[in-house]
N, C-alpha and C positions, 0 to 999 in steps of 0.2 A: 504494500500500500504506500509506503514512503517513496518507493521508486516512482509510482504513478504521480504522486504529488510533485516530486522533483521534476519529472518530465513536463507536467503542466506549467510549473513555474518557469522552467526554461523556455517553453513555448511562448509564454506571456512576455518574457524578456525579448524574444525575437520579434514578436508582434509589436511591442513598444518601439523597438528600433526601426522596424520597417514602416511603421505608421509615421514616424518622424521623416522618413525618406519618401513619404507620400505614395506608398505602394498600395494598390487596391486590395481589399480583404480577400477576394478570390485568388489573387496572385500570391498573397501571403500564405493562404491555405495550401496552394500547390507546392510552395517551397517547403512548408512544414511536412507535407506528405513525403517529400523526397528524403527528409532526414528522419522523421519519427515513424513513418509507415503506418502500421495499425494503431499505434498509440497517439496518433494525431487527434487533436480536438476538432470537432466538426465546424463547418463553415459558419453556422449561426453564432457559435461561441467566438470565433475569430472576429466576426463583424461586431459582436457585442464588446469585445476587448478594444477594437479599433475606436468605437464610439467612446468608450471609457477613457482611452488615452487622448483622443482629440478633445475631450471635455476638460482636459487639464489634470486628470488623475495621474499619479506617478507610481503607485504601489502595484507590485505584481503578486503579492501574497493575498490570500483570502482574509477578509476582515471577519472578526468574531461576530456571530449573530445569534439571536435568541434561539434556543432549541438545539443548538449545537452542543454535542457532548463535551464536557470539560474533562481535561486529563489531569490526573493527580498520581503520576507514577513515582512513588517514593518507596524506599525500602520497607518502611513500616507497613504500608498498604499491601505490598507484595507478600510480605511475611504473613500478615493477617489472612489474606486470601488463601495462601498456601495451607495455613492451619485449618481454616474452615473447610476447604476441599478435602484435605486428608481425613478430617473428622467425619465427613459425610460426603461420599463420592456422588451421591444422587442430588446434591443441593442444586437448586436452580439459580440462574443469574439474578432473578428478582430477590430471592432469599439472601443471596450474597450482598446485594445492594442494601437491603433493609438492615441486615446485621451490621454492615460497615457504617451506614449512616446513623443508625441508632447509637453505636459506640461513639461516633464523633459528636453527636448531639449531647450525650451524657457528659463527655469531657468538656464541652463548651459551657455547660450549665454550672459546673463546679467552680 
């Protein structure tokens, strides 16, 4: 998954550069296809990025948005998850979340 994100970010960098060079979105897409083949973003996304960059935006990374999962990969969470899974191999992801969140809430209340 990280490799997919890296490829998309690289493609956005190329799109940003070629937009400054005033290359048409369809031509940008053709050039991306030569480099990224099956991993190329589609033409509509290229056009959207071109509009984004022509509008003055500079960022190539996704902006955080509501509903997007937050990541909290820290050793304590990994250890706690490992303990919960080893204790009950049939535990569901929902139960894991509930147990981790309830533990965090208890710690914050103290």
